C-alpha positions as CSV (number, residue, x, y, z in Angstrom):
1,M,0.0,0.0,0.0
2,S,1.5,3.4,-1.0
3,N,2.1,6.2,1.6
4,S,-0.3,8.5,0.0
5,K,-3.0,5.9,0.2
6,T,-2.2,5.2,3.8
7,V,-2.4,8.9,4.7
8,D,-5.8,9.3,2.9
9,T,-7.1,6.2,4.5
10,Q,-6.0,7.4,8.0
11,A,-7.4,10.9,7.3
12,H,-10.8,9.4,6.3
13,Y,-10.6,7.1,9.4
14,N,-10.1,10.1,11.7
15,K,-12.7,12.2,10.0
16,L,-15.2,9.3,10.5
17,S,-14.2,8.9,14.0
18,D,-14.7,12.6,14.9
19,L,-18.2,12.7,13.1
20,F,-19.2,9.4,15.0
21,L,-18.3,10.8,18.4
22,A,-19.9,14.2,17.7
23,A,-23.1,12.5,16.5
24,L,-23.2,10.5,19.7
25,E,-23.4,13.8,21.7
26,Q,-26.5,14.9,19.8
27,E,-30.0,14.0,20.9
28,T,-31.6,11.2,18.8
29,I,-34.2,13.5,17.4
30,T,-31.6,16.0,16.1
31,R,-28.9,13.6,15.1
32,K,-30.1,13.2,11.4
33,D,-30.1,17.0,10.8
34,F,-26.7,17.3,12.4
35,L,-25.2,14.6,10.1
36,L,-26.7,16.0,7.0
37,K,-25.1,19.3,7.7
38,A,-21.8,18.0,8.9
39,T,-21.4,15.8,5.9
40,E,-22.0,18.5,3.4
41,G,-23.8,16.5,1.0
42,D,-21.4,13.5,0.9
43,V,-23.8,10.6,0.6
44,E,-21.1,7.9,1.0
45,L,-19.7,9.6,4.2
46,L,-23.2,10.0,5.6
47,A,-24.0,6.2,5.0
48,E,-20.7,5.1,6.7
49,V,-21.3,7.2,9.9
50,E,-24.9,5.8,10.0
51,K,-23.5,2.3,9.9
52,M,-21.2,3.1,12.7
53,L,-24.1,4.4,14.7
54,A,-26.1,1.3,14.0
55,A,-23.3,-0.9,15.2
56,N,-22.9,1.3,18.3
57,A,-26.6,0.6,19.1
58,C,-25.5,-2.7,20.3
59,S,-23.0,-1.4,22.8
60,D,-24.8,-2.6,25.8
61,L,-23.9,-6.2,24.4
62,F,-20.2,-5.4,24.0
63,L,-19.2,-5.5,27.7
64,D,-19.7,-1.8,28.0
65,N,-16.4,-1.3,26.2
66,P,-16.8,2.0,23.9
67,L,-13.4,1.6,22.4
68,I,-14.3,-1.8,21.0
69,N,-17.5,-0.4,19.7
70,I,-15.9,2.3,17.8
71,N,-13.4,-0.1,16.3
72,L,-16.3,-2.4,15.4
73,A,-18.0,0.4,13.6
74,L,-14.8,1.3,11.7
75,S,-13.7,-2.1,11.0
76,N,-15.4,-2.4,7.6
77,L,-13.3,0.6,6.5
78,I,-10.0,-1.1,6.7
79,T,-8.9,-2.0,3.1
80,D,-5.7,-3.9,3.8
81,D,-6.6,-7.6,3.5
82,S,-3.4,-9.0,4.9
83,P,-3.3,-11.0,8.2
84,S,-3.0,-9.1,11.5
85,K,0.6,-8.3,12.0
86,V,1.6,-10.0,15.3
87,S,5.0,-11.6,15.9
88,I,6.1,-14.2,18.4
89,G,7.2,-12.5,21.6
90,Q,5.1,-9.4,20.9
91,Q,3.1,-8.0,23.8
92,I,-0.6,-7.4,23.4
93,G,-1.9,-5.7,26.4
94,K,-1.1,-7.8,29.5
95,Y,-0.1,-10.6,27.3
96,T,2.9,-12.0,25.4
97,I,2.4,-14.1,22.2
98,V,4.0,-17.5,22.4
99,K,2.9,-19.1,19.2
100,E,0.2,-19.1,16.5
101,L,-2.5,-21.8,17.1
102,G,-4.5,-21.4,13.8
103,Q,-6.2,-18.9,11.3
104,G,-9.8,-18.7,10.3
105,G,-12.0,-16.4,8.1
106,M,-12.4,-13.8,10.9
107,G,-9.1,-13.8,12.6
108,V,-5.9,-15.5,14.0
109,V,-5.7,-17.4,17.3
110,Y,-2.5,-17.3,19.3
111,Q,-1.3,-18.9,22.5
112,A,-0.1,-16.3,25.0
113,T,0.9,-15.8,28.6
114,R,-0.1,-13.1,31.0
115,N,2.7,-10.8,32.1
116,D,1.4,-9.5,35.4
117,I,0.7,-12.7,37.0
118,P,3.6,-15.1,37.6
119,D,3.2,-18.8,36.6
120,S,-0.3,-17.9,35.1
121,K,-1.9,-20.5,32.8
122,P,-1.5,-20.0,29.1
123,V,-4.4,-18.4,27.3
124,A,-5.8,-18.2,23.7
125,I,-6.1,-14.8,22.1
126,K,-8.3,-14.3,19.1
127,L,-7.3,-11.2,17.1
128,L,-9.6,-9.8,14.4
129,R,-8.1,-10.0,11.0
130,Q,-7.5,-6.9,8.9
131,G,-9.5,-6.1,5.9
132,I,-12.6,-8.0,6.8
133,N,-16.1,-6.6,5.9
134,R,-18.8,-5.3,8.2
135,D,-20.5,-8.6,8.4
136,M,-17.4,-10.4,9.4
137,A,-16.6,-7.8,12.0
138,L,-20.1,-8.1,13.5
139,R,-19.7,-11.9,13.7
140,F,-16.3,-11.5,15.6
141,H,-18.0,-9.2,18.1
142,A,-21.1,-11.4,18.3
143,E,-18.8,-14.4,19.2
144,Y,-17.2,-12.6,22.1
145,R,-20.6,-11.1,23.3
146,I,-22.1,-14.6,23.3
147,M,-19.1,-16.1,25.2
148,A,-19.3,-13.2,27.8
149,N,-22.7,-14.3,28.8
150,L,-21.9,-18.1,29.0
151,E,-20.6,-19.4,32.3
152,H,-20.6,-23.1,32.3
153,P,-17.8,-25.8,33.3
154,N,-18.1,-27.4,29.8
155,I,-17.8,-24.1,27.8
156,A,-14.5,-22.4,27.2
157,R,-14.4,-19.1,29.3
158,L,-14.0,-15.6,28.0
159,L,-11.2,-14.0,30.1
160,D,-10.5,-10.5,28.7
161,V,-11.0,-8.1,25.8
162,G,-9.1,-5.2,24.2
163,T,-7.5,-3.6,21.1
164,V,-4.0,-3.8,19.6
165,D,-2.1,-0.6,18.6
166,N,-3.7,-0.5,15.2
167,G,-7.1,-0.5,16.7
168,L,-8.1,-4.1,15.9
169,P,-10.0,-5.8,18.6
170,Y,-9.1,-9.1,20.3
171,F,-10.5,-11.3,23.1
172,V,-8.8,-13.7,25.4
173,M,-10.1,-17.2,26.1
174,E,-9.4,-20.0,28.2
175,L,-6.8,-22.2,26.5
176,V,-8.1,-25.8,26.4
177,D,-5.3,-28.4,26.4
178,G,-7.1,-31.3,24.9
179,C,-8.1,-33.1,21.7
180,A,-11.2,-33.5,19.5
181,I,-13.9,-35.7,21.2
182,D,-13.9,-38.3,18.6
183,T,-10.0,-38.6,18.7
184,Y,-10.3,-38.9,22.5
185,C,-12.8,-41.7,22.4
186,K,-10.6,-43.7,20.0
187,D,-7.4,-43.0,21.8
188,K,-8.9,-44.0,25.2
189,Q,-10.7,-46.9,23.5
190,L,-13.8,-46.0,25.4
191,S,-16.7,-48.4,25.6
192,T,-20.1,-47.5,24.2
193,E,-21.4,-46.6,27.6
194,E,-18.4,-44.4,28.4
195,R,-19.0,-42.6,25.1
196,L,-22.6,-42.0,25.9
197,K,-21.7,-40.6,29.3
198,L,-19.1,-38.3,27.8
199,F,-21.7,-37.1,25.2
200,I,-24.2,-36.3,28.0
201,K,-21.6,-33.7,29.2
202,V,-21.6,-32.1,25.7
203,C,-25.5,-32.0,25.9
204,A,-25.3,-30.2,29.2
205,A,-23.1,-27.4,27.6
206,V,-25.4,-27.0,24.6
207,Q,-28.6,-27.1,26.7
208,Y,-27.1,-24.3,28.8
209,A,-26.4,-22.3,25.8
210,H,-30.0,-22.8,24.5
211,L,-31.3,-21.7,27.9
212,N,-29.4,-18.5,27.4
213,L,-31.0,-18.1,23.9
214,V,-27.9,-19.2,21.9
215,V,-27.9,-21.7,19.1
216,H,-24.2,-22.9,18.3
217,R,-24.9,-24.0,14.7
218,D,-21.5,-25.6,14.2
219,L,-21.3,-28.5,16.6
220,K,-18.6,-31.0,15.3
221,P,-15.7,-32.9,16.9
222,N,-13.2,-30.2,16.3
223,N,-15.3,-27.7,18.3
224,I,-15.6,-30.1,21.3
225,L,-12.4,-30.9,23.0
226,V,-11.8,-33.2,25.8
227,T,-8.9,-32.7,28.3
228,A,-6.6,-35.4,29.6
229,D,-8.7,-35.8,32.8
230,G,-11.9,-36.2,30.7
231,N,-13.4,-32.7,30.9
232,V,-15.5,-31.5,28.0
233,K,-15.1,-28.0,26.6
234,L,-17.3,-26.5,24.0
235,L,-15.6,-24.0,21.7
236,D,-16.1,-21.7,18.8
237,F,-19.3,-19.7,18.8
238,G,-18.2,-17.9,15.6
239,I,-21.4,-18.6,13.7
240,A,-23.7,-19.0,16.7
241,K,-27.1,-17.3,16.7
242,I,-29.1,-15.3,19.3
243,I,-32.6,-16.6,19.5
244,K,-35.5,-14.1,19.4
245,S,-33.1,-11.2,19.4
246,D,-34.0,-7.8,17.8
247,N,-30.5,-6.5,17.5
248,L,-28.2,-6.0,14.6
249,Y,-26.8,-9.4,14.7
250,D,-29.9,-11.2,13.4
251,D,-29.0,-9.6,10.0
252,I,-25.5,-10.8,9.8
253,K,-25.0,-12.6,6.4
254,L,-23.6,-16.0,6.9
255,T,-23.4,-17.3,3.3
256,Q,-20.5,-18.4,1.1
257,T,-20.6,-19.6,-2.6
258,G,-22.4,-22.9,-2.9
259,L,-22.8,-23.7,0.7
260,R,-23.6,-21.5,3.7
261,V,-21.1,-21.1,6.5
262,M,-21.4,-24.5,8.1
263,T,-19.9,-28.0,8.2
264,P,-22.0,-30.0,5.7
265,A,-21.5,-33.3,7.4
266,Y,-23.2,-31.9,10.6
267,A,-25.7,-29.5,9.0
268,S,-29.4,-30.1,9.2
269,P,-31.7,-29.9,6.1
270,E,-33.1,-26.5,7.2
271,Q,-29.5,-25.2,7.5
272,V,-28.5,-26.2,4.1
273,R,-31.7,-24.8,2.6
274,G,-31.3,-21.5,4.4
275,G,-34.5,-22.1,6.6
276,K,-35.3,-20.9,10.1
277,I,-32.6,-21.5,12.7
278,T,-33.9,-23.0,15.9
279,I,-32.6,-25.3,18.7
280,Y,-33.4,-28.3,16.4
281,V,-30.3,-27.4,14.4
282,D,-28.1,-28.3,17.3
283,V,-30.2,-31.4,18.2
284,Y,-29.5,-32.6,14.6
285,A,-25.8,-31.9,14.8
286,L,-25.5,-33.7,18.2
287,G,-27.3,-36.7,16.6
288,I,-24.7,-36.8,13.9
289,L,-21.8,-36.3,16.4
290,L,-23.1,-39.2,18.6
291,Y,-23.4,-41.4,15.4
292,K,-19.8,-40.6,14.8
293,L,-18.7,-41.4,18.3
294,L,-20.5,-44.7,18.4
295,T,-19.6,-46.0,14.8
296,D,-16.7,-43.9,13.7
297,H,-18.7,-43.3,10.6
298,L,-21.2,-40.7,9.3
299,P,-24.7,-41.6,8.2
300,Y,-24.2,-40.0,4.8
301,E,-21.4,-40.1,2.2
302,F,-20.2,-36.8,0.8
303,N,-16.9,-37.6,-0.9
304,G,-16.7,-36.0,-4.4
305,H,-20.2,-34.5,-4.1
306,T,-21.0,-31.0,-5.4
307,P,-22.8,-28.6,-3.0
308,A,-26.0,-29.3,-4.8
309,E,-25.6,-33.1,-4.4
310,I,-24.7,-32.6,-0.7
311,E,-27.9,-30.7,-0.3
312,R,-30.0,-33.4,-1.9
313,V,-28.3,-36.1,0.2
314,I,-28.9,-34.1,3.6
315,C,-32.5,-33.2,2.7
316,E,-33.8,-36.4,0.8
317,Q,-31.6,-39.5,1.5
318,D,-32.6,-41.7,4.4
319,P,-29.7,-42.2,6.9
320,T,-28.2,-45.6,7.2
321,K,-28.9,-47.2,10.6
322,A,-25.8,-47.2,12.9
323,S,-26.1,-51.0,13.4
324,T,-26.3,-51.5,9.7
325,I,-23.2,-49.5,8.9
326,I,-21.2,-51.4,11.4
327,R,-22.3,-54.7,10.0
328,R,-21.1,-53.5,6.5
329,T,-17.8,-52.4,7.7
330,K,-14.9,-54.5,6.4
331,T,-12.6,-55.9,9.0
332,T,-9.0,-57.2,8.7
333,S,-9.0,-59.6,11.6
334,T,-11.3,-62.1,13.4
335,S,-11.2,-60.0,16.6
336,E,-12.4,-56.9,14.7
337,E,-15.2,-58.9,13.2
338,K,-16.2,-60.1,16.7
339,D,-16.0,-56.6,18.0
340,N,-18.2,-55.4,15.2
341,K,-20.8,-58.0,15.8
342,R,-21.0,-57.1,19.4
343,L,-21.3,-53.4,18.7
344,A,-23.9,-53.9,16.0
345,K,-26.0,-56.0,18.5
346,K,-25.7,-53.3,21.0
347,L,-26.8,-50.6,18.7
348,V,-29.8,-52.5,17.3
349,G,-33.0,-51.3,18.9
350,D,-32.9,-48.3,21.3
351,L,-29.6,-46.8,20.2
352,D,-30.6,-47.0,16.5
353,N,-33.9,-45.3,17.2
354,I,-32.3,-42.6,19.4
355,L,-29.9,-41.6,16.6
356,L,-32.5,-41.7,13.9
357,M,-35.0,-39.6,15.9
358,A,-32.2,-37.0,16.6
359,I,-31.5,-36.6,12.8
360,R,-34.9,-36.8,11.3
361,K,-35.6,-34.5,8.3
362,E,-38.4,-32.7,9.9
363,P,-37.2,-30.4,12.9
364,E,-40.4,-30.9,14.8
365,R,-40.1,-34.7,14.7
366,R,-36.7,-34.6,16.4
367,Y,-36.2,-34.5,20.2
368,S,-37.9,-31.3,21.5
369,S,-34.7,-30.2,23.2
370,V,-31.1,-31.2,23.9
371,E,-32.1,-32.0,27.4
372,Q,-34.8,-34.6,26.2
373,F,-32.2,-36.1,23.9
374,A,-29.8,-36.5,26.9
375,Q,-32.5,-37.9,29.1
376,D,-33.3,-40.6,26.5
377,I,-29.7,-41.6,26.6
378,E,-29.7,-41.8,30.4
379,K,-32.9,-43.9,30.1
380,Y,-31.1,-46.3,27.9
381,L,-28.1,-46.5,30.2
382,K,-30.4,-47.3,33.1
383,G,-32.4,-49.8,31.3
384,F,-35.6,-47.9,31.1
385,P,-37.8,-47.5,28.0
386,T,-36.9,-44.7,25.6
387,I,-39.2,-42.3,23.9
388,A,-37.4,-42.8,20.6
389,H,-39.1,-45.3,18.3
390,R,-39.1,-46.4,14.7
391,D,-41.3,-44.6,12.1
392,S,-44.7,-46.4,12.0
393,L,-45.6,-48.5,8.9
394,Y,-48.5,-46.0,8.4
395,Y,-46.1,-43.0,8.5
396,R,-43.7,-44.6,6.1
397,A,-46.4,-45.7,3.7
398,N,-48.0,-42.2,3.8
399,K,-44.6,-40.6,3.1
400,F,-44.2,-43.2,0.1
401,I,-47.6,-42.3,-1.3
402,L,-46.9,-38.6,-1.1
403,R,-43.6,-39.1,-2.9
404,N,-45.0,-41.4,-5.6
405,K,-48.5,-40.2,-6.4
406,L,-48.1,-40.5,-10.1
407,F,-46.7,-44.1,-9.9
408,L,-49.5,-45.1,-7.6
409,T,-52.1,-43.6,-9.8
410,I,-50.8,-45.6,-12.8
411,T,-50.6,-48.7,-10.6
412,I,-54.3,-48.3,-9.6
413,L,-55.3,-48.0,-13.2
414,I,-53.4,-51.1,-14.1
415,F,-55.0,-53.0,-11.2
416,S,-58.4,-51.8,-12.3
417,L,-58.0,-52.8,-16.0
418,S,-56.5,-56.0,-15.2
419,I,-59.3,-57.3,-13.0
420,G,-61.6,-58.2,-16.0
421,V,-58.7,-59.9,-17.9
422,I,-57.7,-62.0,-14.9
423,W,-61.2,-63.0,-14.3
424,Q,-61.6,-64.3,-17.9
425,T,-58.4,-66.4,-17.8
426,T,-59.0,-68.0,-14.4
427,R,-62.9,-68.5,-14.3
428,A,-62.6,-71.8,-16.2
429,E,-60.2,-73.1,-13.6
430,Q,-62.4,-72.6,-10.6
431,E,-63.9,-75.5,-8.8
432,R,-67.5,-76.1,-9.9
433,T,-68.5,-79.1,-7.7
434,R,-70.3,-78.0,-4.5
435,V,-72.2,-79.8,-1.8
436,Q,-75.9,-79.0,-2.0
437,A,-76.2,-77.8,1.5
438,Q,-73.3,-75.5,0.9
439,R,-74.7,-74.4,-2.4
440,Q,-78.1,-73.3,-0.7
441,L,-76.1,-71.4,1.9
442,V,-73.8,-69.7,-0.5
443,E,-76.6,-68.9,-3.0
444,A,-78.6,-67.2,-0.2
445,R,-75.6,-65.0,0.7
446,S,-74.9,-64.5,-3.0
447,K,-78.3,-62.8,-3.2
448,D,-77.4,-60.7,-0.1
449,V,-74.2,-59.5,-1.7
450,R,-75.8,-58.7,-5.0
451,D,-78.6,-56.8,-3.3
452,L,-76.0,-54.9,-1.4
453,T,-73.6,-54.0,-4.2
454,N,-76.5,-53.2,-6.6
455,A,-78.3,-51.1,-4.2
456,L,-75.5,-49.3,-2.3
457,L,-72.6,-49.2,-4.7
458,F,-74.4,-48.9,-8.1
459,K,-77.9,-47.6,-7.7
460,Y,-77.6,-45.2,-4.7
461,N,-74.0,-44.3,-5.0
462,D,-74.4,-43.1,-8.7
463,G,-77.1,-40.8,-7.5
464,L,-75.0,-39.5,-4.6
465,E,-72.0,-38.6,-6.7
466,K,-73.7,-35.3,-7.9
467,L,-75.4,-34.6,-4.6
468,A,-73.7,-31.8,-2.6
469,G,-72.8,-32.7,1.0
470,A,-72.9,-36.5,0.4
471,T,-69.3,-37.2,0.9
472,K,-69.7,-38.2,4.6
473,L,-72.5,-40.5,3.7
474,R,-70.6,-42.1,0.9
475,E,-67.6,-42.7,3.3
476,E,-69.9,-44.4,5.8
477,M,-71.6,-46.5,3.1
478,I,-68.1,-47.7,1.8
479,T,-67.0,-48.6,5.4
480,E,-70.1,-50.6,6.2
481,A,-70.0,-52.3,2.8
482,L,-66.3,-53.3,3.2
483,K,-67.2,-54.8,6.7
484,Y,-69.9,-56.9,5.2
485,L,-67.8,-57.9,2.2
486,D,-65.0,-59.1,4.3
487,R,-67.2,-61.3,6.6
488,L,-68.8,-62.8,3.5
489,N,-65.5,-63.4,1.8
490,Q,-64.5,-65.8,4.6
491,S,-67.1,-68.3,3.5
492,S,-67.1,-67.9,-0.3
493,E,-64.6,-70.4,-1.5
494,Q,-67.0,-73.0,-2.5
495,D,-69.0,-70.9,-4.9
496,S,-67.4,-69.3,-8.0
497,Q,-70.5,-67.1,-8.6
498,L,-70.4,-65.7,-5.2
499,Q,-66.7,-65.1,-5.6
500,Y,-67.3,-63.2,-8.9
501,E,-69.9,-61.0,-7.1
502,L,-67.4,-60.3,-4.3
503,A,-64.6,-59.5,-6.7
504,M,-66.8,-57.1,-8.6
505,A,-68.0,-55.5,-5.3
506,Y,-64.4,-55.0,-4.2
507,Q,-63.6,-53.4,-7.6
508,K,-66.5,-51.0,-7.3
509,V,-65.4,-50.1,-3.8
510,G,-61.9,-49.5,-5.1
511,D,-63.2,-47.2,-7.8
512,L,-65.1,-45.1,-5.1
513,Q,-62.1,-44.8,-2.9
514,G,-59.5,-43.7,-5.5
515,R,-60.0,-44.5,-9.2
516,P,-58.5,-41.7,-11.3
517,F,-60.5,-39.6,-13.7
518,R,-63.9,-40.0,-11.8
519,I,-65.3,-38.7,-8.5
520,N,-63.6,-40.6,-5.7
521,Q,-62.4,-40.2,-2.0
522,G,-58.9,-39.6,-3.0
523,N,-57.8,-42.5,-0.8
524,L,-55.1,-44.2,-3.1
525,S,-53.8,-46.6,-0.5
526,S,-57.4,-47.9,0.4
527,A,-58.3,-48.2,-3.2
528,L,-55.1,-50.3,-3.9
529,E,-56.0,-52.6,-1.0
530,S,-59.7,-53.3,-2.4
531,Y,-58.3,-53.9,-5.8
532,K,-55.9,-56.5,-4.4
533,K,-58.7,-58.3,-2.7
534,S,-60.6,-58.4,-5.9
535,I,-57.5,-59.8,-7.7
536,D,-56.9,-62.3,-4.9
537,I,-60.5,-63.6,-5.3
538,F,-60.1,-64.0,-9.0
539,Q,-56.9,-65.9,-8.7
């Protein structure tokens, strides 16, 4: 950057700072007029000062540190996009930089020691990166504001906050000496029960955040560290969201090209689609995390997928059961094979159901809270019944029908048209010899069913089709007719004529229930069942 550009930028910075501070001294009602006069028609300058004032409106959330607020308001004006210039051994406030721990989109994290307290524990310093835009600056400050309000033994603590010489803000956090939770479980060779108990500690931290109206949104192994003594620490609230907050942070843009800011493997369907963010997002991510801890696998495969393909998998593909994925895992030794069989046996049932409930596609069908999720795991550990259960046959069938309406419509048409053909080809093969007593009984019932089908299904129903308000009556008529037909069908095997009458009656009922292109109840699954009964009789 040239010297002249540096001078111009600094002069612009100073002018904005002066205007910003002067505007703060004005009453709210007169502030707009003051700015219009002070900026002398400079629309861009006016807009920049107003952005600063909007950011300052959140000052009560920034630990009452006005210096930090001013730098937040001005951070979007810095044009140098190089990393923050901090060297090993440099002092930042009361701290001395020891080494760099890592870099992210918003800033750089360093390990440091405190100068004014002998033998103090190392700390982590997160320094805002230069050249970031306004949204990224707001995210940085949102993270430390969130951490300032969270005091929990399983959440890394915020210790201090300040600015470096060039005005960039930083905050100081507890330095967690540990490893990612999945690595910890593998290195320690924890049993399934031990992993579940460790996971419950994670749930306690996340539930505490939820009670403080914070959704983490990026729960994954690397953001959950475990110390050598088994203590869990939740980290990185960089993309966390305040629930039901009316402040500026709700408008922070968190999108990138292709996929939004998230970890796809742990992102819920509503996250990848840009839907409403609720605590169910964290419930889902915790479900994926527990799946990983118990199986060392993820329920979905993303390798080589495009963002669009990843979104489709997350939103549409059914997850593989944990027990199933263990059974499919290839082993290299007999002992590994035995271990996998034991693990699969342990996962079948309750644990499979718990995991699948946590990662259901529909948010409202997951656990209602992280606390409920943890309680179900505790019930499993104590041998009590869990609330998690497999999707019912009715639910899965209904979802199948909704996904395949066209296919089912065509299938019903084929069934309907096939009935006559099947009858013609099988009628000659039916048994014709009947005992006289049985004939008399069956013929009497045959007359009953003919009267029933002719009167109710043909004569009266045809008249009811065009009669307004008759839908309920037709439903009751069909229900009662089916009951009678089912009873009669139990004793019709000895009479082909009666079976023919029954088959035609079932066909008529199926038409009323869901035959396309005519007035029907719209009940495709019931229609399909009635047609099947008709075909079974013909065969």
